[in-house]
C-alpha positions in Angstrom: 140.9 64.5 -17.5 141.1 63.0 -14.0 141.6 59.3 -13.4 139.8 57.2 -16.0 138.9 54.0 -13.9 135.3 53.7 -13.0 133.9 52.4 -9.7 130.7 50.1 -9.9 128.3 53.1 -9.1 130.0 55.4 -11.4 129.6 52.8 -14.1 126.0 52.4 -13.5 125.3 56.1 -13.3 127.2 56.7 -16.5 125.1 53.8 -18.2 121.9 55.2 -16.9 122.8 58.8 -18.2 123.7 57.1 -21.6 120.3 55.4 -21.5 118.4 58.5 -20.7 120.4 60.5 -23.5 119.3 64.0 -23.4 116.9 63.8 -20.4 119.1 62.7 -17.7 118.7 64.5 -14.3 118.9 63.5 -10.7 115.6 62.2 -9.8 115.2 60.5 -13.1 118.5 58.8 -12.8 117.7 57.8 -9.2 114.3 56.3 -10.4 116.0 54.3 -13.2 118.7 52.8 -10.9 116.0 51.8 -8.5 113.8 50.3 -11.2 116.4 48.5 -13.4 119.1 47.8 -10.9 116.7 47.0 -7.9 119.0 49.3 -5.8 118.1 52.1 -3.4 120.3 55.1 -3.7 120.1 58.6 -2.1 119.7 61.7 -4.4 122.9 63.3 -2.6 124.9 60.2 -3.6 123.7 60.5 -7.1 124.7 64.2 -7.2 128.2 63.4 -5.6 128.9 60.8 -8.3 127.5 63.0 -11.2 130.0 65.7 -10.1 132.9 63.2 -9.9 132.1 61.9 -13.4 132.0 65.6 -14.7 135.4 66.2 -13.0 136.8 63.2 -14.9 135.4 64.5 -18.1 132.9 61.8 -18.7 129.8 63.8 -18.4 128.8 67.4 -19.4 125.8 69.3 -18.1 123.4 72.1 -18.9 120.4 73.7 -17.6 117.0 73.1 -19.2 114.5 75.7 -19.8 112.2 76.7 -16.7 109.1 74.7 -16.4 105.7 75.4 -14.8 105.7 72.1 -13.3 108.8 72.8 -11.4 107.6 76.3 -10.4 109.8 78.0 -12.9 113.0 75.9 -11.9 115.3 74.5 -14.4 116.7 70.9 -14.4 120.4 70.1 -14.5 120.6 67.9 -17.5 123.7 65.5 -18.0 124.9 63.8 -21.2 127.9 61.5 -21.6 130.8 63.0 -23.4 133.0 61.3 -26.0 135.5 60.4 -23.3 132.8 58.9 -21.2 131.5 56.8 -24.2 135.2 55.5 -24.8 135.6 54.7 -21.2 132.2 52.8 -21.0 133.2 50.9 -24.2 136.6 49.8 -22.7 134.9 48.7 -19.5 132.5 46.6 -21.5 135.2 44.9 -23.5 137.1 44.2 -20.3 134.2 42.6 -18.6 133.5 40.6 -21.8 137.1 39.4 -22.0 136.9 38.4 -18.4 133.6 36.6 -18.7 134.9 34.9 -21.8 137.8 33.5 -20.0 135.9 31.6 -17.4 136.0 27.9 -18.0 132.7 26.3 -18.6 133.1 23.8 -15.9 133.7 26.8 -13.3 130.0 27.1 -12.7 129.0 23.4 -12.5 
């Protein structure tokens, strides 16, 4: 497994793939990010990050069955691996520790 640190975009994409569970593919991931994060992102950026997450061992992929709607083309579907899940959990715990350490008066 390559480096285990996640950049912001890597974390967002990993979370979206986890949310989509067994139906995560490029365009759907892009649409979810744009809708839920109010963030515009190119499909090529999505594919680059997906590849990087696979290289780190946080995602696995497989091809779907060909569909008539796609002219017989298959979708490349992604799924979070056990290592990806552990990394997301560690990231969440770290953020919660940091948030909980902010003095209440810091935001007044």
